[in-house]
C-alpha positions in Angstrom: 9.7 16.6 -11.9 10.3 18.7 -8.8 8.6 16.6 -6.1 10.3 14.6 -3.5 7.9 11.4 -3.4 7.6 9.7 0.1 6.2 6.1 -0.6 4.1 4.3 2.1 3.9 0.2 1.5 2.7 -2.4 3.3 0.2 -4.9 3.5 -3.8 -4.5 3.2 -4.7 -3.1 6.5 -1.0 -1.9 7.9 -2.4 1.6 8.0 -1.0 3.0 4.6 -3.8 5.3 4.2 -3.9 6.9 7.6 -0.3 7.3 7.8 -0.2 9.2 4.7 -3.2 11.4 5.8 -1.6 12.2 8.6 1.7 12.7 7.0 0.0 15.3 4.7 -1.8 17.0 7.4 1.4 17.1 9.6 4.0 18.1 6.8 2.0 19.2 4.0 2.0 17.7 0.5 -0.5 16.1 -1.6 -1.3 12.7 -1.7 -1.4 10.1 -4.8 -3.0 6.7 -4.0 -2.3 3.6 -6.4 -5.2 2.4 -5.6 -7.0 5.2 -7.9 -5.0 4.1 -10.5 -4.7 -0.1 -10.5 -6.5 -2.3 -12.3 -5.5 -5.6 -10.5 -8.5 -5.8 -8.6 -10.3 -6.5 -11.4 -8.2 -9.7 -12.1 -10.0 -13.2 -11.7 -8.5 -15.1 -9.0 -7.1 -17.2 -11.7 -5.6 -14.5 -13.5 -4.2 -13.7 -9.6 -3.3 -17.2 -9.3 -1.5 -17.3 -12.3 0.7 -14.2 -11.9 1.5 -15.5 -8.4 2.5 -19.3 -10.2 4.9 -16.7 -12.5 7.0 -15.5 -9.7 4.6 -12.2 -9.5 6.2 -10.2 -12.1 5.7 -6.4 -11.2 5.6 -5.3 -14.5 1.9 -7.1 -14.9 1.0 -4.5 -12.0 1.4 -1.1 -13.8 -1.6 0.9 -13.3 -2.6 3.2 -16.1 -1.7 7.1 -15.9 0.0 6.7 -12.3 3.6 7.9 -13.4 2.3 10.3 -15.2 0.3 11.6 -12.0 3.5 11.4 -10.2 5.7 13.1 -12.5 3.1 16.3 -12.6 3.4 16.7 -9.1 5.6 19.2 -7.1 6.7 19.8 -3.6 5.9 17.0 -1.0 4.2 14.1 -2.1 2.9 10.7 -0.3 2.1 7.8 -2.4 0.7 5.2 -0.9 1.3 1.8 -2.6 1.7 -1.5 -2.3 4.7 -2.0 -3.9 7.2 1.2 -3.1 10.4 1.1 -5.3 9.5 -2.4 -6.5 7.1 -1.1 -9.2 9.3 -0.9 -12.5 7.3 2.3 -13.8 7.1 4.3 -10.6 9.6 2.6 -8.2 12.6 4.8 -9.9 10.6 8.0 -8.9 10.4 7.1 -5.2 13.1 9.6 -3.2 12.3 7.4 0.7 10.7 4.4 0.8 8.8 3.5 4.2 7.6 0.0 4.7 4.9 -0.9 7.2 5.4 -4.3 9.3 2.2 -5.9 10.2 1.4 -9.4 11.3 -1.0 -11.0 8.9 -3.7 -11.3 11.4 -3.5 -8.1 12.6 -3.5 -6.5 9.1 -6.2 -9.0 8.3 -8.4 -7.7 11.3 -8.1 -4.4 10.7 -9.3 -4.5 6.7 -11.9 -6.6 8.0 -13.1 -3.9 10.2 -12.6 -1.4 7.8 -14.9 -3.4 5.1 -17.5 -3.5 7.9 -17.5 0.3 8.8 -17.4 1.0 4.7 -20.5 -1.6 4.1 -22.4 -1.1 7.2 -26.0 -1.7 6.5 -25.4 -3.1 3.0 -27.5 -6.4 2.3 -24.6 -8.1 0.4 -22.0 -7.2 3.2 -22.3 -10.9 4.3 -21.4 -12.2 0.7 -18.2 -9.7 0.2 -17.0 -10.4 3.2 -17.2 -14.0 2.7 -15.5 -13.9 -0.8 -12.8 -11.5 0.7 -12.0 -14.1 3.3 -12.4 -16.9 0.7 -9.5 -14.8 -1.5 -7.4 -14.3 1.5 -6.9 -17.9 2.0 -6.7 -18.8 -1.4 -4.3 -16.5 -2.7 -4.1 -13.3 -0.5 -1.6 -14.7 1.6 1.0 -16.0 -1.2 0.5 -12.2 -2.4 1.6 -10.9 1.1 4.7 -13.0 1.2 5.6 -11.8 -2.3 5.1 -8.3 -1.1 7.1 -8.6 1.8 9.7 -10.5 -0.6 9.9 -8.0 -3.4 8.9 -4.8 -1.3 10.7 -4.6 2.1 14.4 -4.6 1.1 13.9 -2.2 -1.1 12.6 0.5 1.8 15.0 2.8 3.4 12.3 3.2 6.2 10.5 -0.2 8.4 8.0 0.9 11.0 6.0 -1.3 13.2 2.4 -0.8 12.6 1.9 -2.7 15.7 1.4 0.6 17.8 -1.5 3.5 17.7 -1.3 5.5 14.6 0.0 8.5 16.2 3.0 6.8 17.1 3.7 5.7 13.9 3.2 8.6 12.6 5.6 10.6 14.7 8.3 7.9 14.0 7.7 8.6 10.2 8.1 12.3 10.7 11.1 11.8 12.9 12.8 9.2 10.1 11.6 11.5 7.6 13.0 14.7 9.1 16.4 12.5 9.2 16.8 12.7 5.5 16.8 16.2 5.0 
C-alpha cells in the first residue's frame, strides 16, 4: 500500500459525503466509502440494540472486502467512514483522521432533508421516514453517543460541521496541508 488514507467520520448528516467529494475534487484522489461495503444497515433493530447493549464492539462492524479495497489504493484516498481509526480492520491504515462535530439536531435535520430529496415522489417515503425516525429515537441516539466516545478521541483533526460546506472544506484542506 502506498496510499495516504484520510478518514472522515462523524454522525449521519454531518457532511462526510460532501466533504470527501470536495476534498477529492480540490486535492485530487480517490474516494472509498464504508457504506459501499458495510452490512450493519441490514441488521434488525433487535440486533443493533443487542450490539449496543454489549458495548458496541466495533469488531462486529467489519465490512467485507473494505480492508482489501483500501490496501489496493495508491496516492491520496479519502475514506468516508463512521469509525475512523477506531475500526479494528481498517483503522490502522488511516494516515490522518478527521472528525466532523455536528449537533444531533442539525445532523438529523440534514439527514431527513437528504432522504427527502433522494426519495422525492416515492409513495413509500412517509413509511420510510417514520421508520427512520423511530429507529433514531429507539437506538440511533445511543449509537451516535458510542460513535463520539470511540471515534472522536482517535481523530487528528476536529472540524465544526455547523458552518457551510465550503468553510468546512477550506478548513480541512488547511489542516491537511499542515500535516504534509
